GULOGU-191989 format. One record per residue (C-alpha): residue number from 1; residue in three letters; y, z, x. Coordinates in Angstrom, 1 decimal. Example, Ala and Ser with C-alpha at 12.3 -4.5 7.8 and 13.67 -1.06 7.14 Angstrom:
2
pt k:1; r:ALA; c2:-4.5; c3:7.8; c1:12.3
pt k:2; r:SER; c2:-1.1; c3:7.1; c1:13.7
END
This chain:
125
pt k:1; r:MET; c2:24.6; c3:17.2; c1:-7.3
pt k:2; r:SER; c2:22.2; c3:16.7; c1:-4.3
pt k:3; r:ILE; c2:19.7; c3:19.1; c1:-3.2
pt k:4; r:PRO; c2:21.8; c3:20.3; c1:-0.2
pt k:5; r:GLU; c2:24.7; c3:20.9; c1:-2.4
pt k:6; r:LEU; c2:22.7; c3:23.0; c1:-4.8
pt k:7; r:ILE; c2:21.3; c3:25.0; c1:-1.9
pt k:8; r:GLN; c2:24.7; c3:25.6; c1:-0.4
pt k:9; r:ILE; c2:25.8; c3:27.1; c1:-3.8
pt k:10; r:LEU; c2:22.8; c3:29.4; c1:-3.8
pt k:11; r:ARG; c2:23.2; c3:30.3; c1:-0.2
pt k:12; r:VAL; c2:26.5; c3:31.9; c1:-0.8
pt k:13; r:LYS; c2:24.8; c3:34.4; c1:-3.2
pt k:14; r:TRP; c2:21.4; c3:35.0; c1:-1.7
pt k:15; r:GLN; c2:19.7; c3:35.3; c1:1.7
pt k:16; r:LYS; c2:20.5; c3:32.2; c1:3.9
pt k:17; r:GLU; c2:17.0; c3:32.1; c1:5.6
pt k:18; r:ASP; c2:15.1; c3:31.9; c1:2.2
pt k:19; r:TYR; c2:17.2; c3:29.0; c1:1.1
pt k:20; r:ASP; c2:16.9; c3:27.2; c1:4.4
pt k:21; r:ARG; c2:13.2; c3:27.1; c1:3.9
pt k:22; r:VAL; c2:13.6; c3:26.1; c1:0.3
pt k:23; r:GLU; c2:15.9; c3:23.3; c1:1.2
pt k:24; r:LYS; c2:13.6; c3:21.9; c1:3.9
pt k:25; r:ALA; c2:10.7; c3:21.9; c1:1.4
pt k:26; r:LEU; c2:12.7; c3:20.2; c1:-1.3
pt k:27; r:VAL; c2:14.2; c3:17.6; c1:1.0
pt k:28; r:ALA; c2:10.8; c3:16.8; c1:2.4
pt k:29; r:ARG; c2:9.4; c3:16.4; c1:-1.2
pt k:30; r:GLU; c2:12.3; c3:14.3; c1:-2.1
pt k:31; r:GLU; c2:11.6; c3:11.9; c1:0.9
pt k:32; r:LYS; c2:7.9; c3:11.7; c1:0.0
pt k:33; r:LEU; c2:8.8; c3:10.7; c1:-3.5
pt k:34; r:LYS; c2:11.3; c3:8.1; c1:-2.2
pt k:35; r:THR; c2:8.6; c3:6.7; c1:0.0
pt k:36; r:LYS; c2:6.1; c3:6.5; c1:-2.7
pt k:37; r:VAL; c2:8.5; c3:4.8; c1:-5.1
pt k:38; r:GLY; c2:9.2; c3:2.1; c1:-2.4
pt k:39; r:GLN; c2:5.5; c3:1.6; c1:-1.9
pt k:40; r:LEU; c2:4.8; c3:1.2; c1:-5.6
pt k:41; r:GLU; c2:7.8; c3:-1.2; c1:-6.0
pt k:42; r:GLU; c2:6.5; c3:-3.3; c1:-3.1
pt k:43; r:LYS; c2:2.9; c3:-3.3; c1:-4.5
pt k:44; r:PHE; c2:4.2; c3:-4.3; c1:-8.0
pt k:45; r:GLN; c2:6.2; c3:-7.3; c1:-6.5
pt k:46; r:ILE; c2:3.2; c3:-8.5; c1:-4.6
pt k:47; r:GLN; c2:0.9; c3:-8.3; c1:-7.6
pt k:48; r:SER; c2:3.5; c3:-10.0; c1:-9.8
pt k:49; r:LEU; c2:3.8; c3:-13.0; c1:-7.4
pt k:50; r:ALA; c2:0.1; c3:-13.3; c1:-7.2
pt k:51; r:THR; c2:-0.2; c3:-13.3; c1:-11.0
pt k:52; r:ILE; c2:2.5; c3:-15.8; c1:-11.4
pt k:53; r:ASP; c2:0.9; c3:-18.3; c1:-8.9
pt k:54; r:ALA; c2:-2.5; c3:-17.9; c1:-10.5
pt k:55; r:GLU; c2:-1.0; c3:-18.7; c1:-13.9
pt k:56; r:LYS; c2:0.7; c3:-21.8; c1:-12.5
pt k:57; r:VAL; c2:-2.5; c3:-23.1; c1:-11.1
pt k:58; r:GLN; c2:-4.2; c3:-22.4; c1:-14.4
pt k:59; r:GLY; c2:-1.4; c3:-24.2; c1:-16.3
pt k:60; r:LEU; c2:-1.7; c3:-27.3; c1:-14.0
pt k:61; r:TYR; c2:-5.5; c3:-27.4; c1:-14.4
pt k:62; r:GLU; c2:-5.1; c3:-27.2; c1:-18.2
pt k:63; r:THR; c2:-2.6; c3:-30.0; c1:-18.2
pt k:64; r:LEU; c2:-4.9; c3:-32.2; c1:-16.1
pt k:65; r:PHE; c2:-7.8; c3:-31.4; c1:-18.4
pt k:66; r:LYS; c2:-5.8; c3:-32.4; c1:-21.4
pt k:67; r:GLU; c2:-4.8; c3:-35.7; c1:-19.9
pt k:68; r:VAL; c2:-8.5; c3:-36.5; c1:-19.2
pt k:69; r:LYS; c2:-9.4; c3:-35.7; c1:-22.8
pt k:70; r:GLU; c2:-6.6; c3:-37.7; c1:-24.4
pt k:71; r:SER; c2:-7.0; c3:-40.9; c1:-22.6
pt k:72; r:GLY; c2:-9.9; c3:-43.3; c1:-22.1
pt k:73; r:LEU; c2:-10.0; c3:-43.4; c1:-18.4
pt k:74; r:ASP; c2:-11.3; c3:-45.9; c1:-15.9
pt k:75; r:LYS; c2:-13.4; c3:-44.9; c1:-12.9
pt k:76; r:GLU; c2:-10.4; c3:-45.0; c1:-10.5
pt k:77; r:THR; c2:-8.4; c3:-42.6; c1:-12.7
pt k:78; r:ILE; c2:-11.2; c3:-40.2; c1:-13.2
pt k:79; r:GLU; c2:-11.8; c3:-40.1; c1:-9.4
pt k:80; r:ASN; c2:-8.1; c3:-39.4; c1:-8.8
pt k:81; r:LEU; c2:-8.3; c3:-36.6; c1:-11.4
pt k:82; r:ARG; c2:-11.4; c3:-35.2; c1:-9.7
pt k:83; r:GLU; c2:-9.4; c3:-35.1; c1:-6.5
pt k:84; r:LYS; c2:-6.6; c3:-33.4; c1:-8.1
pt k:85; r:ASN; c2:-8.9; c3:-30.8; c1:-9.7
pt k:86; r:LYS; c2:-10.5; c3:-30.1; c1:-6.2
pt k:87; r:GLU; c2:-7.0; c3:-29.6; c1:-4.8
pt k:88; r:LEU; c2:-6.2; c3:-27.2; c1:-7.6
pt k:89; r:GLU; c2:-9.4; c3:-25.2; c1:-7.2
pt k:90; r:CYS; c2:-8.7; c3:-24.9; c1:-3.4
pt k:91; r:GLU; c2:-5.2; c3:-23.8; c1:-4.2
pt k:92; r:ASN; c2:-6.6; c3:-21.2; c1:-6.6
pt k:93; r:LEU; c2:-9.0; c3:-19.9; c1:-4.1
pt k:94; r:LYS; c2:-6.3; c3:-19.6; c1:-1.5
pt k:95; r:LEU; c2:-4.2; c3:-17.6; c1:-3.9
pt k:96; r:LEU; c2:-7.1; c3:-15.3; c1:-4.7
pt k:97; r:GLU; c2:-7.7; c3:-14.8; c1:-1.0
pt k:98; r:LEU; c2:-4.0; c3:-14.1; c1:-0.5
pt k:99; r:LYS; c2:-4.0; c3:-11.6; c1:-3.4
pt k:100; r:ASN; c2:-7.0; c3:-9.8; c1:-1.9
pt k:101; r:LYS; c2:-5.4; c3:-9.8; c1:1.6
pt k:102; r:CYS; c2:-2.2; c3:-8.4; c1:0.0
pt k:103; r:GLU; c2:-4.1; c3:-5.6; c1:-1.6
pt k:104; r:VAL; c2:-5.8; c3:-4.7; c1:1.6
pt k:105; r:ASP; c2:-2.6; c3:-4.9; c1:3.6
pt k:106; r:GLY; c2:-0.8; c3:-2.8; c1:0.9
pt k:107; r:ASN; c2:-3.5; c3:-0.1; c1:1.3
pt k:108; r:ALA; c2:-3.1; c3:-0.1; c1:5.0
pt k:109; r:VAL; c2:0.7; c3:0.1; c1:4.7
pt k:110; r:ASP; c2:0.3; c3:3.0; c1:2.2
pt k:111; r:GLU; c2:-1.8; c3:4.9; c1:4.7
pt k:112; r:LEU; c2:0.6; c3:4.2; c1:7.6
pt k:113; r:ARG; c2:3.6; c3:5.4; c1:5.5
pt k:114; r:LYS; c2:1.7; c3:8.6; c1:4.5
pt k:115; r:LYS; c2:1.1; c3:9.3; c1:8.2
pt k:116; r:VAL; c2:4.7; c3:8.5; c1:9.1
pt k:117; r:ALA; c2:5.9; c3:10.9; c1:6.3
pt k:118; r:GLU; c2:3.6; c3:13.6; c1:7.6
pt k:119; r:LEU; c2:4.8; c3:13.2; c1:11.3
pt k:120; r:GLU; c2:8.4; c3:13.3; c1:10.1
pt k:121; r:ALA; c2:7.8; c3:16.4; c1:8.1
pt k:122; r:GLU; c2:6.0; c3:18.0; c1:11.2
pt k:123; r:LYS; c2:9.0; c3:17.0; c1:13.3
pt k:124; r:LYS; c2:11.5; c3:18.6; c1:11.0
pt k:125; r:GLU; c2:9.6; c3:21.9; c1:11.1
END
């Protein structure tokens, strides 16, 4: 049963005004919880993506390093591997910057959602 349905049942037996106030409070709390769950899910998804990308870069780096160790390489191959290593390091830095930016943006979005929820609660009153 939803909150409004439960309140309707109680309203029949008790004072309507009291239950109207209780219903508003419960509905507002439910909305805040739904908003918070949405925020947490979004934050978790962003963090998961950043972690997966960082792991991918680390795996590529380890594979490259393993190739260098296993073979006797000439100067040209070593130079190519150094270039690939630089590219991977740049990619890793970009991912770390993106992760930090996502965290900052996530915090800003959280604050905005709180303000919106407060304004909606004020509007309902």
